[in-house]
N, CA, C and O atoms as a CHARMM CRD file, in Angstrom:
* protein
*
  352
    1    1 MET  N     22.60900  -1.73200 -15.92500 PROA 1      0.00000
    2    1 MET  CA    22.36900   0.08200 -16.18500 PROA 1      0.00000
    3    1 MET  C     20.77400  -0.66700 -15.11500 PROA 1      0.00000
    4    1 MET  O     20.40400  -1.81900 -14.88800 PROA 1      0.00000
    5    2 THR  N     20.20400   0.79300 -14.69400 PROA 2      0.00000
    6    2 THR  CA    18.63500   0.63600 -13.87000 PROA 2      0.00000
    7    2 THR  C     17.14800   0.56600 -15.17200 PROA 2      0.00000
    8    2 THR  O     16.78500   1.02200 -16.25600 PROA 2      0.00000
    9    3 PRO  N     16.90300   0.01000 -14.50400 PROA 3      0.00000
   10    3 PRO  CA    15.58400   0.21500 -15.35000 PROA 3      0.00000
   11    3 PRO  C     14.38000   1.49200 -15.91000 PROA 3      0.00000
   12    3 PRO  O     13.29800   1.26000 -15.37200 PROA 3      0.00000
   13    4 PRO  N     14.36100   1.89300 -16.20700 PROA 4      0.00000
   14    4 PRO  CA    13.44600   3.17800 -16.79200 PROA 4      0.00000
   15    4 PRO  C     13.05600   3.44800 -15.45900 PROA 4      0.00000
   16    4 PRO  O     13.64900   4.22000 -14.70500 PROA 4      0.00000
   17    5 GLU  N     11.53700   2.46700 -15.05100 PROA 5      0.00000
   18    5 GLU  CA    10.57500   2.58300 -13.92000 PROA 5      0.00000
   19    5 GLU  C     11.13800   3.11700 -12.83300 PROA 5      0.00000
   20    5 GLU  O     10.75700   4.15000 -12.28200 PROA 5      0.00000
   21    6 ASP  N     12.33900   2.21500 -12.39800 PROA 6      0.00000
   22    6 ASP  CA    13.33700   2.55200 -11.23800 PROA 6      0.00000
   23    6 ASP  C     13.55600   3.96500 -10.95900 PROA 6      0.00000
   24    6 ASP  O     13.06000   4.72300 -10.12500 PROA 6      0.00000
   25    7 GLU  N     14.38500   4.11400 -11.82900 PROA 7      0.00000
   26    7 GLU  CA    14.57900   5.74900 -12.20400 PROA 7      0.00000
   27    7 GLU  C     13.81800   6.67000 -12.21900 PROA 7      0.00000
   28    7 GLU  O     13.98800   7.79600 -11.75200 PROA 7      0.00000
   29    8 LEU  N     12.67800   6.12700 -12.91000 PROA 8      0.00000
   30    8 LEU  CA    10.97300   7.54300 -12.51200 PROA 8      0.00000
   31    8 LEU  C     10.93000   7.70400 -11.26300 PROA 8      0.00000
   32    8 LEU  O     11.01400   8.80100 -10.71100 PROA 8      0.00000
   33    9 SER  N     10.74600   6.22500 -10.49000 PROA 9      0.00000
   34    9 SER  CA    10.25100   6.52300  -9.18200 PROA 9      0.00000
   35    9 SER  C     11.67500   6.98300  -7.89100 PROA 9      0.00000
   36    9 SER  O     11.61600   7.23000  -6.68600 PROA 9      0.00000
   37   10 THR  N     12.56100   6.94200  -8.63400 PROA 10     0.00000
   38   10 THR  CA    13.53900   7.48900  -6.98900 PROA 10     0.00000
   39   10 THR  C     13.58600   9.20300  -7.61000 PROA 10     0.00000
   40   10 THR  O     13.84200  10.21500  -6.95700 PROA 10     0.00000
   41   11 MET  N     13.31700   9.11400  -8.77300 PROA 11     0.00000
   42   11 MET  CA    12.97300  10.78900  -9.07300 PROA 11     0.00000
   43   11 MET  C     11.94500  11.18400  -8.48800 PROA 11     0.00000
   44   11 MET  O     11.69100  11.91800  -7.53200 PROA 11     0.00000
   45   12 ALA  N     11.29000  10.46700  -9.34800 PROA 12     0.00000
   46   12 ALA  CA     9.22200  11.27200  -8.25700 PROA 12     0.00000
   47   12 ALA  C      9.26700  11.20900  -6.38400 PROA 12     0.00000
   48   12 ALA  O      8.51900  11.73600  -5.56000 PROA 12     0.00000
   49   13 MET  N     10.51800  10.30100  -6.20900 PROA 13     0.00000
   50   13 MET  CA    10.47000  10.28400  -4.34000 PROA 13     0.00000
   51   13 MET  C     11.25200  11.60300  -4.12000 PROA 13     0.00000
   52   13 MET  O     11.04500  12.29800  -3.12500 PROA 13     0.00000
   53   14 GLU  N     12.25900  11.96600  -5.18000 PROA 14     0.00000
   54   14 GLU  CA    12.93300  13.39100  -4.76200 PROA 14     0.00000
   55   14 GLU  C     12.44800  14.57900  -5.02000 PROA 14     0.00000
   56   14 GLU  O     12.67300  15.61400  -4.39100 PROA 14     0.00000
   57   15 GLU  N     11.49900  14.37800  -6.33700 PROA 15     0.00000
   58   15 GLU  CA    10.88500  15.50600  -6.14100 PROA 15     0.00000
   59   15 GLU  C      9.60900  15.86300  -5.27900 PROA 15     0.00000
   60   15 GLU  O      9.16300  16.99800  -5.11600 PROA 15     0.00000
   61   16 LEU  N      9.18500  14.87700  -4.84000 PROA 16     0.00000
   62   16 LEU  CA     8.12200  14.89100  -3.49400 PROA 16     0.00000
   63   16 LEU  C      8.49400  15.89700  -2.56400 PROA 16     0.00000
   64   16 LEU  O      7.93700  16.90600  -2.13200 PROA 16     0.00000
   65   17 ASP  N     10.13800  15.06900  -2.28100 PROA 17     0.00000
   66   17 ASP  CA    10.54300  15.80900  -1.21900 PROA 17     0.00000
   67   17 ASP  C     10.84900  17.18200  -1.06200 PROA 17     0.00000
   68   17 ASP  O     10.74700  17.85900  -0.03900 PROA 17     0.00000
   69   18 ALA  N     11.26200  17.54200  -2.27000 PROA 18     0.00000
   70   18 ALA  CA    10.78100  19.12200  -2.84400 PROA 18     0.00000
   71   18 ALA  C     10.09100  19.48200  -2.14500 PROA 18     0.00000
   72   18 ALA  O     10.15800  19.95900  -1.01200 PROA 18     0.00000
   73   19 ALA  N      8.61300  19.04000  -3.49800 PROA 19     0.00000
   74   19 ALA  CA     7.40900  19.63600  -3.37100 PROA 19     0.00000
   75   19 ALA  C      6.84700  19.73800  -2.36200 PROA 19     0.00000
   76   19 ALA  O      5.76200  20.31800  -2.40400 PROA 19     0.00000
   77   20 LEU  N      7.43800  19.12300  -0.78700 PROA 20     0.00000
   78   20 LEU  CA     7.29600  19.58000   0.33700 PROA 20     0.00000
   79   20 LEU  C      7.80200  19.81900   1.32800 PROA 20     0.00000
   80   20 LEU  O      7.71800  19.72000   2.55200 PROA 20     0.00000
   81   21 ASP  N      8.58700  20.30100   0.22100 PROA 21     0.00000
   82   21 ASP  CA     9.37400  21.77300   1.28100 PROA 21     0.00000
   83   21 ASP  C      8.47800  22.81100   2.12900 PROA 21     0.00000
   84   21 ASP  O      8.40000  23.19200   3.29600 PROA 21     0.00000
   85   22 LEU  N      7.74800  23.09200   0.70700 PROA 22     0.00000
   86   22 LEU  CA     6.78700  24.62100   1.85000 PROA 22     0.00000
   87   22 LEU  C      6.12800  24.01700   2.62000 PROA 22     0.00000
   88   22 LEU  O      5.88000  22.81700   2.73800 PROA 22     0.00000
   89   23 SER  N      5.79200  25.03100   3.24600 PROA 23     0.00000
   90   23 SER  CA     4.67500  24.92600   4.98100 PROA 23     0.00000
   91   23 SER  C      3.73400  24.60400   4.06100 PROA 23     0.00000
   92   23 SER  O      3.63200  24.52900   2.83600 PROA 23     0.00000
   93   24 PHE  N      2.86100  24.38200   5.35900 PROA 24     0.00000
   94   24 PHE  CA     1.73300  23.87400   5.03200 PROA 24     0.00000
   95   24 PHE  C      0.57500  24.68400   4.54400 PROA 24     0.00000
   96   24 PHE  O     -0.39600  24.40900   3.84000 PROA 24     0.00000
   97   25 ASP  N      1.14100  26.17400   5.36800 PROA 25     0.00000
   98   25 ASP  CA     0.21400  27.40400   5.51800 PROA 25     0.00000
   99   25 ASP  C      0.64300  27.27400   3.86000 PROA 25     0.00000
  100   25 ASP  O     -0.19500  26.92400   3.02800 PROA 25     0.00000
  101   26 GLU  N      2.35300  27.67100   3.41400 PROA 26     0.00000
  102   26 GLU  CA     2.07900  28.21100   1.68600 PROA 26     0.00000
  103   26 GLU  C      0.83400  27.35100   0.84800 PROA 26     0.00000
  104   26 GLU  O     -0.18600  27.59300   0.20300 PROA 26     0.00000
  105   27 MET  N      1.54900  26.31800   1.26300 PROA 27     0.00000
  106   27 MET  CA     0.40600  25.24600   0.00700 PROA 27     0.00000
  107   27 MET  C     -0.83100  25.46100   0.47200 PROA 27     0.00000
  108   27 MET  O     -1.78200  25.70400  -0.27100 PROA 27     0.00000
  109   28 LYS  N     -0.86500  25.42600   1.05700 PROA 28     0.00000
  110   28 LYS  CA    -2.87000  26.41200   1.46800 PROA 28     0.00000
  111   28 LYS  C     -3.15000  27.38700   0.40600 PROA 28     0.00000
  112   28 LYS  O     -4.10200  27.38400  -0.37400 PROA 28     0.00000
  113   29 ARG  N     -2.03700  28.34700   0.50700 PROA 29     0.00000
  114   29 ARG  CA    -2.30700  29.22200  -0.46100 PROA 29     0.00000
  115   29 ARG  C     -2.00300  29.27200  -1.51700 PROA 29     0.00000
  116   29 ARG  O     -1.94400  30.37000  -2.07000 PROA 29     0.00000
  117   30 ILE  N     -1.61200  27.78200  -2.37900 PROA 30     0.00000
  118   30 ILE  CA    -2.01900  27.98600  -3.57100 PROA 30     0.00000
  119   30 ILE  C     -2.83600  26.52300  -4.03600 PROA 30     0.00000
  120   30 ILE  O     -3.11600  26.10200  -5.15800 PROA 30     0.00000
  121   31 THR  N     -3.03300  26.07200  -2.96100 PROA 31     0.00000
  122   31 THR  CA    -3.97500  24.74200  -3.36500 PROA 31     0.00000
  123   31 THR  C     -5.19200  24.97500  -4.00000 PROA 31     0.00000
  124   31 THR  O     -5.69800  25.86300  -3.31400 PROA 31     0.00000
  125   32 PRO  N     -6.08100  24.66500  -5.04100 PROA 32     0.00000
  126   32 PRO  CA    -5.85800  23.95100  -6.11600 PROA 32     0.00000
  127   32 PRO  C     -4.65600  24.17700  -7.42400 PROA 32     0.00000
  128   32 PRO  O     -4.58100  24.97900  -8.35500 PROA 32     0.00000
  129   33 TRP  N     -4.08800  23.42300  -7.11400 PROA 33     0.00000
  130   33 TRP  CA    -2.45400  23.80700  -8.35200 PROA 33     0.00000
  131   33 TRP  C     -1.69100  22.68900  -8.52500 PROA 33     0.00000
  132   33 TRP  O     -1.02700  21.97300  -7.77600 PROA 33     0.00000
  133   34 GLY  N     -2.02200  22.71700 -10.04200 PROA 34     0.00000
  134   34 GLY  CA    -0.32600  22.12800 -10.82200 PROA 34     0.00000
  135   34 GLY  C      0.28300  22.39900 -11.69500 PROA 34     0.00000
  136   34 GLY  O     -0.29200  23.32300 -12.27000 PROA 34     0.00000
  137   35 ASP  N      1.29800  22.09700 -12.25600 PROA 35     0.00000
  138   35 ASP  CA     2.09800  22.75800 -12.85000 PROA 35     0.00000
  139   35 ASP  C      3.23300  21.44800 -13.70600 PROA 35     0.00000
  140   35 ASP  O      3.84500  20.69000 -12.95400 PROA 35     0.00000
  141   36 SER  N      3.38000  21.32700 -14.91500 PROA 36     0.00000
  142   36 SER  CA     4.49500  20.46000 -15.19100 PROA 36     0.00000
  143   36 SER  C      5.37600  21.17800 -15.99700 PROA 36     0.00000
  144   36 SER  O      5.18700  22.20900 -16.64300 PROA 36     0.00000
  145   37 PHE  N      6.84900  20.14500 -15.80100 PROA 37     0.00000
  146   37 PHE  CA     7.57000  21.11600 -16.88600 PROA 37     0.00000
  147   37 PHE  C      8.93700  19.88500 -16.92400 PROA 37     0.00000
  148   37 PHE  O      9.22900  19.13400 -15.99300 PROA 37     0.00000
  149   38 PRO  N      9.57300  19.95600 -18.18200 PROA 38     0.00000
  150   38 PRO  CA    10.49000  19.54200 -18.56100 PROA 38     0.00000
  151   38 PRO  C     11.89100  19.24900 -17.52400 PROA 38     0.00000
  152   38 PRO  O     12.36300  20.16700 -16.85200 PROA 38     0.00000
  153   39 GLY  N     12.53500  17.68200 -17.50100 PROA 39     0.00000
  154   39 GLY  CA    13.20500  17.72600 -16.45500 PROA 39     0.00000
  155   39 GLY  C     14.53600  16.46200 -17.37800 PROA 39     0.00000
  156   39 GLY  O     14.60500  16.34600 -18.60200 PROA 39     0.00000
  157   40 PHE  N     15.11700  15.95600 -16.71300 PROA 40     0.00000
  158   40 PHE  CA    16.01000  15.39500 -17.27000 PROA 40     0.00000
  159   40 PHE  C     16.81400  14.56500 -15.99500 PROA 40     0.00000
  160   40 PHE  O     17.52400  15.18000 -15.20000 PROA 40     0.00000
  161   41 ALA  N     16.58900  13.01100 -15.91100 PROA 41     0.00000
  162   41 ALA  CA    16.66800  12.25900 -15.48100 PROA 41     0.00000
  163   41 ALA  C     18.19400  11.92200 -15.24600 PROA 41     0.00000
  164   41 ALA  O     19.01400  12.06900 -16.15200 PROA 41     0.00000
  165   42 PRO  N     18.55200  11.44200 -13.93200 PROA 42     0.00000
  166   42 PRO  CA    19.99900  10.91100 -13.91100 PROA 42     0.00000
  167   42 PRO  C     20.62000  10.21500 -14.87600 PROA 42     0.00000
  168   42 PRO  O     21.79800  10.54300 -15.01800 PROA 42     0.00000
  169   43 SER  N     20.02800   8.91900 -15.96500 PROA 43     0.00000
  170   43 SER  CA    20.73100   8.77600 -17.10500 PROA 43     0.00000
  171   43 SER  C     20.44800   9.92500 -18.29000 PROA 43     0.00000
  172   43 SER  O     20.95300   9.76100 -19.40100 PROA 43     0.00000
  173   44 GLY  N     19.55800  11.18100 -17.98200 PROA 44     0.00000
  174   44 GLY  CA    20.31000  12.58100 -19.38500 PROA 44     0.00000
  175   44 GLY  C     19.26600  12.24800 -20.12900 PROA 44     0.00000
  176   44 GLY  O     19.57800  12.55900 -21.27800 PROA 44     0.00000
  177   45 ARG  N     18.07900  11.73800 -20.12200 PROA 45     0.00000
  178   45 ARG  CA    16.98700  11.00000 -21.01800 PROA 45     0.00000
  179   45 ARG  C     16.44000  12.40700 -20.49200 PROA 45     0.00000
  180   45 ARG  O     16.74800  13.02300 -19.47200 PROA 45     0.00000
  181   46 GLU  N     15.38600  12.77500 -21.66900 PROA 46     0.00000
  182   46 GLU  CA    13.96100  14.22000 -20.63900 PROA 46     0.00000
  183   46 GLU  C     13.17700  13.36200 -20.27700 PROA 46     0.00000
  184   46 GLU  O     13.09600  12.22500 -20.74300 PROA 46     0.00000
  185   47 VAL  N     12.46300  13.88100 -19.32200 PROA 47     0.00000
  186   47 VAL  CA    11.51400  13.51200 -18.33300 PROA 47     0.00000
  187   47 VAL  C      9.98500  14.47700 -18.65400 PROA 47     0.00000
  188   47 VAL  O      9.97900  15.48600 -19.36000 PROA 47     0.00000
  189   48 GLU  N      9.02900  14.02700 -18.11600 PROA 48     0.00000
  190   48 GLU  CA     8.10100  15.43600 -17.68900 PROA 48     0.00000
  191   48 GLU  C      8.04800  15.22800 -16.37400 PROA 48     0.00000
  192   48 GLU  O      8.11200  14.15100 -15.78200 PROA 48     0.00000
  193   49 VAL  N      7.95200  16.09000 -16.02700 PROA 49     0.00000
  194   49 VAL  CA     7.55200  16.30800 -13.80800 PROA 49     0.00000
  195   49 VAL  C      6.10100  16.92200 -13.88000 PROA 49     0.00000
  196   49 VAL  O      5.61500  17.69600 -14.70500 PROA 49     0.00000
  197   50 GLU  N      5.78500  16.57700 -13.22100 PROA 50     0.00000
  198   50 GLU  CA     4.25100  17.51400 -12.84200 PROA 50     0.00000
  199   50 GLU  C      3.83400  16.90700 -11.18400 PROA 50     0.00000
  200   50 GLU  O      3.81800  15.77200 -10.70800 PROA 50     0.00000
  201   51 ARG  N      3.50900  18.32600 -10.59300 PROA 51     0.00000
  202   51 ARG  CA     3.46300  18.25500  -9.08300 PROA 51     0.00000
  203   51 ARG  C      2.31800  19.37100  -9.36500 PROA 51     0.00000
  204   51 ARG  O      2.20300  20.42600  -9.98800 PROA 51     0.00000
  205   52 ARG  N      1.11500  18.05300  -8.09000 PROA 52     0.00000
  206   52 ARG  CA     0.04400  18.63200  -8.22300 PROA 52     0.00000
  207   52 ARG  C     -0.72300  19.01200  -6.35700 PROA 52     0.00000
  208   52 ARG  O     -0.92600  18.29100  -5.38000 PROA 52     0.00000
  209   53 TYR  N     -0.80000  19.55000  -6.45900 PROA 53     0.00000
  210   53 TYR  CA    -1.43000  20.29100  -5.30700 PROA 53     0.00000
  211   53 TYR  C     -2.76800  20.31300  -4.79400 PROA 53     0.00000
  212   53 TYR  O     -3.34900  21.38100  -4.98800 PROA 53     0.00000
  213   54 LEU  N     -3.60800  19.15900  -4.01300 PROA 54     0.00000
  214   54 LEU  CA    -4.86100  19.31100  -4.29000 PROA 54     0.00000
  215   54 LEU  C     -5.64000  19.22400  -2.58800 PROA 54     0.00000
  216   54 LEU  O     -4.89500  19.03400  -1.62600 PROA 54     0.00000
  217   55 TRP  N     -7.04400  19.36900  -2.39200 PROA 55     0.00000
  218   55 TRP  CA    -7.35900  19.11400  -1.27400 PROA 55     0.00000
  219   55 TRP  C     -7.75000  18.32200  -1.13400 PROA 55     0.00000
  220   55 TRP  O     -8.72700  17.95200  -1.78600 PROA 55     0.00000
  221   56 ALA  N     -7.09700  17.50800  -0.03800 PROA 56     0.00000
  222   56 ALA  CA    -7.60300  15.68800   0.18200 PROA 56     0.00000
  223   56 ALA  C     -9.03000  15.26600   0.68100 PROA 56     0.00000
  224   56 ALA  O     -9.74200  16.14500   1.16700 PROA 56     0.00000
  225   57 HSD  N     -9.55300  13.81000   0.58200 PROA 57     0.00000
  226   57 HSD  CA   -10.99900  14.19900   1.07700 PROA 57     0.00000
  227   57 HSD  C    -10.58400  13.68200   2.83600 PROA 57     0.00000
  228   57 HSD  O    -11.16000  14.35300   3.69100 PROA 57     0.00000
  229   58 GLU  N     -9.95600  12.93200   3.18100 PROA 58     0.00000
  230   58 GLU  CA    -9.32500  12.76000   4.14500 PROA 58     0.00000
  231   58 GLU  C     -8.01500  13.02100   4.45900 PROA 58     0.00000
  232   58 GLU  O     -7.15000  12.63000   3.67500 PROA 58     0.00000
  233   59 PRO  N     -7.56700  13.87300   5.90900 PROA 59     0.00000
  234   59 PRO  CA    -8.40500  14.20700   6.77400 PROA 59     0.00000
  235   59 PRO  C     -8.89900  15.63600   6.43700 PROA 59     0.00000
  236   59 PRO  O     -8.17800  16.63300   6.39800 PROA 59     0.00000
  237   60 ALA  N    -10.37900  15.58900   6.17400 PROA 60     0.00000
  238   60 ALA  CA   -10.43400  17.30400   6.16900 PROA 60     0.00000
  239   60 ALA  C     -9.43400  18.24400   6.63000 PROA 60     0.00000
  240   60 ALA  O     -8.71300  18.29400   7.62600 PROA 60     0.00000
  241   61 GLY  N     -9.70500  19.39100   5.03000 PROA 61     0.00000
  242   61 GLY  CA    -8.79800  20.35100   5.24900 PROA 61     0.00000
  243   61 GLY  C     -7.11600  19.82200   4.56500 PROA 61     0.00000
  244   61 GLY  O     -6.20200  20.43400   4.01100 PROA 61     0.00000
  245   62 GLY  N     -7.25000  18.96700   4.80100 PROA 62     0.00000
  246   62 GLY  CA    -5.51400  17.91700   4.50900 PROA 62     0.00000
  247   62 GLY  C     -5.26300  18.59200   2.63000 PROA 62     0.00000
  248   62 GLY  O     -6.14800  19.16800   1.99700 PROA 62     0.00000
  249   63 ILE  N     -4.29800  18.38800   2.27600 PROA 63     0.00000
  250   63 ILE  CA    -3.59500  18.48900   1.15500 PROA 63     0.00000
  251   63 ILE  C     -3.13800  17.62200   0.82700 PROA 63     0.00000
  252   63 ILE  O     -2.17700  17.25600   1.50400 PROA 63     0.00000
  253   64 LEU  N     -3.57900  16.65600  -0.54500 PROA 64     0.00000
  254   64 LEU  CA    -2.84900  16.13100  -1.00900 PROA 64     0.00000
  255   64 LEU  C     -1.82900  15.96600  -2.27100 PROA 64     0.00000
  256   64 LEU  O     -2.33600  16.11500  -3.38300 PROA 64     0.00000
  257   65 VAL  N     -0.08000  15.59700  -2.17800 PROA 65     0.00000
  258   65 VAL  CA     0.77000  16.30700  -2.68900 PROA 65     0.00000
  259   65 VAL  C      0.99200  15.36500  -4.37700 PROA 65     0.00000
  260   65 VAL  O      1.66400  14.37600  -4.08500 PROA 65     0.00000
  261   66 GLU  N      0.85400  15.35400  -5.06100 PROA 66     0.00000
  262   66 GLU  CA     1.63100  14.43700  -6.19100 PROA 66     0.00000
  263   66 GLU  C      2.45100  14.83000  -6.48700 PROA 66     0.00000
  264   66 GLU  O      2.80300  15.99200  -6.28100 PROA 66     0.00000
  265   67 VAL  N      3.06100  13.96800  -7.09700 PROA 67     0.00000
  266   67 VAL  CA     4.09000  14.12100  -8.54200 PROA 67     0.00000
  267   67 VAL  C      3.80100  12.82800  -9.28900 PROA 67     0.00000
  268   67 VAL  O      3.18900  11.83900  -8.88300 PROA 67     0.00000
  269   68 GLU  N      4.43900  13.07200 -10.60600 PROA 68     0.00000
  270   68 GLU  CA     4.56000  12.37700 -11.69600 PROA 68     0.00000
  271   68 GLU  C      5.62100  12.69000 -12.20200 PROA 68     0.00000
  272   68 GLU  O      6.17200  13.76200 -12.45400 PROA 68     0.00000
  273   69 VAL  N      5.82600  11.80500 -12.31000 PROA 69     0.00000
  274   69 VAL  CA     7.17200  11.62200 -13.51400 PROA 69     0.00000
  275   69 VAL  C      7.01400  10.28000 -14.95300 PROA 69     0.00000
  276   69 VAL  O      6.67900   9.09700 -15.02600 PROA 69     0.00000
  277   70 ARG  N      7.50400  11.40300 -15.93700 PROA 70     0.00000
  278   70 ARG  CA     6.95700  10.48600 -17.19100 PROA 70     0.00000
  279   70 ARG  C      7.88300  10.63300 -18.46700 PROA 70     0.00000
  280   70 ARG  O      7.83800  11.58200 -19.25000 PROA 70     0.00000
  281   71 ASP  N      8.47900   9.86300 -18.52500 PROA 71     0.00000
  282   71 ASP  CA     8.82200   9.44700 -20.22300 PROA 71     0.00000
  283   71 ASP  C      7.93000   9.24600 -21.22400 PROA 71     0.00000
  284   71 ASP  O      7.40700   8.13400 -21.30300 PROA 71     0.00000
  285   72 PRO  N      7.55000  10.38600 -22.27800 PROA 72     0.00000
  286   72 PRO  CA     6.69700  10.44500 -23.05500 PROA 72     0.00000
  287   72 PRO  C      7.74600   9.15600 -24.20900 PROA 72     0.00000
  288   72 PRO  O      6.99100   8.71700 -25.07600 PROA 72     0.00000
  289   73 VAL  N      8.67500   8.77500 -24.28600 PROA 73     0.00000
  290   73 VAL  CA     9.21500   8.99200 -25.47400 PROA 73     0.00000
  291   73 VAL  C      9.11100   6.64100 -25.60500 PROA 73     0.00000
  292   73 VAL  O      9.01000   5.86000 -26.55100 PROA 73     0.00000
  293   74 LEU  N      9.21300   6.48100 -24.13900 PROA 74     0.00000
  294   74 LEU  CA     9.33500   4.89100 -23.79400 PROA 74     0.00000
  295   74 LEU  C      7.34100   4.73000 -22.73500 PROA 74     0.00000
  296   74 LEU  O      6.96000   3.94900 -21.86300 PROA 74     0.00000
  297   75 LYS  N      6.83400   5.57300 -23.25500 PROA 75     0.00000
  298   75 LYS  CA     5.58600   5.45800 -22.15600 PROA 75     0.00000
  299   75 LYS  C      5.66600   5.16100 -20.86300 PROA 75     0.00000
  300   75 LYS  O      4.66700   4.53900 -20.50100 PROA 75     0.00000
  301   76 VAL  N      6.47700   5.35700 -19.97500 PROA 76     0.00000
  302   76 VAL  CA     6.46300   4.89200 -18.46900 PROA 76     0.00000
  303   76 VAL  C      6.42100   6.23200 -17.44500 PROA 76     0.00000
  304   76 VAL  O      6.61500   7.43600 -17.61200 PROA 76     0.00000
  305   77 GLY  N      6.04700   5.33900 -16.24000 PROA 77     0.00000
  306   77 GLY  CA     6.17800   6.60000 -15.29800 PROA 77     0.00000
  307   77 GLY  C      5.73200   6.05500 -14.12000 PROA 77     0.00000
  308   77 GLY  O      5.22800   4.96000 -13.87000 PROA 77     0.00000
  309   78 ALA  N      5.96200   6.85900 -13.54500 PROA 78     0.00000
  310   78 ALA  CA     5.72100   6.60900 -11.86800 PROA 78     0.00000
  311   78 ALA  C      5.89200   7.89500 -11.29400 PROA 78     0.00000
  312   78 ALA  O      6.69500   8.73300 -11.70400 PROA 78     0.00000
  313   79 GLU  N      4.84500   8.07900  -9.99800 PROA 79     0.00000
  314   79 GLU  CA     4.10400   8.10500  -9.11800 PROA 79     0.00000
  315   79 GLU  C      4.17300   9.20300  -7.64400 PROA 79     0.00000
  316   79 GLU  O      3.05700   9.70100  -7.49500 PROA 79     0.00000
  317   80 ALA  N      4.80600   9.50900  -6.95200 PROA 80     0.00000
  318   80 ALA  CA     4.78800   9.26000  -5.70900 PROA 80     0.00000
  319   80 ALA  C      3.57700  10.85600  -4.70600 PROA 80     0.00000
  320   80 ALA  O      3.24600  12.03400  -4.84000 PROA 80     0.00000
  321   81 LYS  N      3.44000   9.86600  -3.94500 PROA 81     0.00000
  322   81 LYS  CA     2.58700  11.33300  -3.43900 PROA 81     0.00000
  323   81 LYS  C      2.47200  11.03200  -1.90900 PROA 81     0.00000
  324   81 LYS  O      2.87400  10.00200  -1.36700 PROA 81     0.00000
  325   82 ALA  N      1.57500  12.58400  -1.01000 PROA 82     0.00000
  326   82 ALA  CA     1.58800  12.36000   0.76500 PROA 82     0.00000
  327   82 ALA  C      0.35600  13.45600   0.76400 PROA 82     0.00000
  328   82 ALA  O     -0.03600  14.36000   0.02500 PROA 82     0.00000
  329   83 VAL  N     -0.03800  12.84500   2.04200 PROA 83     0.00000
  330   83 VAL  CA    -1.39100  13.61400   2.49900 PROA 83     0.00000
  331   83 VAL  C     -0.60500  14.22700   3.82800 PROA 83     0.00000
  332   83 VAL  O      0.10000  13.63200   4.64300 PROA 83     0.00000
  333   84 LEU  N     -0.96900  15.59100   3.75700 PROA 84     0.00000
  334   84 LEU  CA    -0.89300  15.80500   5.10800 PROA 84     0.00000
  335   84 LEU  C     -1.84100  16.59800   6.12600 PROA 84     0.00000
  336   84 LEU  O     -2.40200  17.61800   5.72500 PROA 84     0.00000
  337   85 ALA  N     -1.99000  16.23700   7.17300 PROA 85     0.00000
  338   85 ALA  CA    -3.34000  17.25200   7.77900 PROA 85     0.00000
  339   85 ALA  C     -3.34600  18.02200   7.96000 PROA 85     0.00000
  340   85 ALA  O     -2.16800  18.37100   8.03800 PROA 85     0.00000
  341   86 PRO  N     -4.20900  19.11500   8.22000 PROA 86     0.00000
  342   86 PRO  CA    -3.97800  20.38800   8.37900 PROA 86     0.00000
  343   86 PRO  C     -3.05700  20.66600   9.45300 PROA 86     0.00000
  344   86 PRO  O     -2.30000  19.73200   9.71600 PROA 86     0.00000
  345   87 GLU  N     -2.94900  21.55100  10.03200 PROA 87     0.00000
  346   87 GLU  CA    -1.73500  21.95800  11.41800 PROA 87     0.00000
  347   87 GLU  C     -3.01100  22.87700  12.33400 PROA 87     0.00000
  348   87 GLU  O     -3.85200  23.73000  12.05000 PROA 87     0.00000
  349   88 ASP  N     -2.62100  22.20800  13.44200 PROA 88     0.00000
  350   88 ASP  CA    -3.48000  22.61800  14.57200 PROA 88     0.00000
  351   88 ASP  C     -3.00700  23.64100  14.94100 PROA 88     0.00000
  352   88 ASP  O     -3.50700  24.24600  15.88900 PROA 88     0.00000
């Protein structure tokens, strides 16, 4: 059986990939923004997924994309993030 944290880490990385499907220009139009929604981990347990698009401190004009997946029952979670530089 996969430990809960490993499953959540994998799910956070997959959700980050989906969050990064937006173009930089599309992200720029919605930043700063965040949303959370219920989801299901591969094991079938219910989790909370949160996405955040924030202005990065470095590089200037960059966007920080964060995804957090939490299991509120077990009180565990995992986060994945990426920083995107502005397009020239």
